[in-house]
C-alpha positions as a printed Julia matrix, in Angstrom:
95×3 Matrix{Float64}:
 -85.44  56.52   9.98
 -81.91  55.95  11.07
 -80.48  58.87   9.04
 -80.6   60.55   5.75
 -80.64  57.37   3.69
 -81.01  54.58   6.22
 -84.16  52.85   7.04
 -84.1   51.1   10.52
 -86.44  48.49  12.08
 -86.69  48.2   15.8
 -84.15  49.33  18.21
 -82.36  47.74  21.25
 -80.48  48.95  24.26
 -76.76  47.83  24.6
 -74.2   48.15  27.44
 -70.49  47.22  26.91
 -68.17  46.02  29.68
 -66.49  49.68  29.56
 -69.91  51.07  30.76
 -70.67  52.62  27.33
 -74.28  52.38  26.31
 -76.88  53.41  24.0
 -79.6   52.52  21.71
 -79.43  51.4   18.1
 -81.36  49.78  15.37
 -81.87  46.04  15.25
 -81.74  45.8   11.51
 -81.41  48.4    8.54
 -81.46  49.01   4.98
 -79.71  51.8    2.96
 -80.48  52.02  -0.65
 -77.16  53.61  -1.75
 -76.09  54.48  -5.16
 -73.72  51.72  -5.71
 -75.27  48.88  -3.86
 -78.18  48.15  -1.55
 -76.79  47.69   1.93
 -78.85  45.39   4.5
 -77.45  45.76   8.12
 -78.28  42.43   9.93
 -76.61  41.56  12.82
 -72.89  42.06  14.16
 -73.13  38.59  15.4
 -74.61  36.88  12.59
 -71.87  34.14  12.43
 -74.18  31.3   13.18
 -75.92  32.02   9.92
 -72.66  31.86   7.88
 -73.76  28.75   6.24
 -76.65  30.98   4.61
 -74.27  33.6    3.63
 -73.43  31.8    0.45
 -76.94  31.03  -0.62
 -78.56  34.24  -1.1
 -77.13  34.93  -4.48
 -74.68  37.4   -5.76
 -73.72  39.76  -3.04
 -70.72  40.83  -0.84
 -70.63  40.82   2.96
 -68.85  42.35   5.82
 -69.09  41.71   9.51
 -72.68  42.82   9.8
 -73.72  43.92   6.12
 -74.88  42.53   3.11
 -74.0   44.39  -0.07
 -76.36  43.78  -3.13
 -76.11  45.08  -6.59
 -79.58  44.09  -7.64
 -82.67  42.47  -5.69
 -83.1   40.32  -8.8
 -79.71  38.78  -8.32
 -81.0   37.6   -4.66
 -83.19  34.67  -3.63
 -85.56  36.5   -1.42
 -86.69  33.27   0.61
 -82.96  32.68   1.55
 -82.55  36.31   2.4
 -85.86  36.0    4.71
 -84.44  32.84   6.21
 -81.16  34.75   7.12
 -82.85  37.91   8.35
 -85.65  36.47  10.35
 -83.65  34.44  13.05
 -80.97  37.11  13.18
 -83.62  39.76  14.11
 -85.14  37.52  16.51
 -81.84  36.67  18.22
 -81.1   40.19  18.65
 -84.2   40.87  20.36
 -83.84  38.11  22.61
 -80.19  38.85  23.58
 -81.08  42.31  24.3
 -84.47  42.24  25.83
 -83.21  42.67  29.44
 -80.77  45.66  28.57
């Protein structure tokens, strides 16, 4: 768990040029009252072409906001999440 209402999956260690560093989850899910929030990857811009395909949702820098899972194409969601997860693991494997 990544907090009271956050389910987190795996972790990675980050280091900024400012010397700040820490550990954070790779992916997360928060079943909020208004929407289901999926925390994907703060750098998932390469997957932007897929962002229009999952179905009815809103997005921000690293989150998908979903009203109902029934509104989402789960196969497209998996196609979006799986490579984003793998990219984060590769990018931060040595930190």
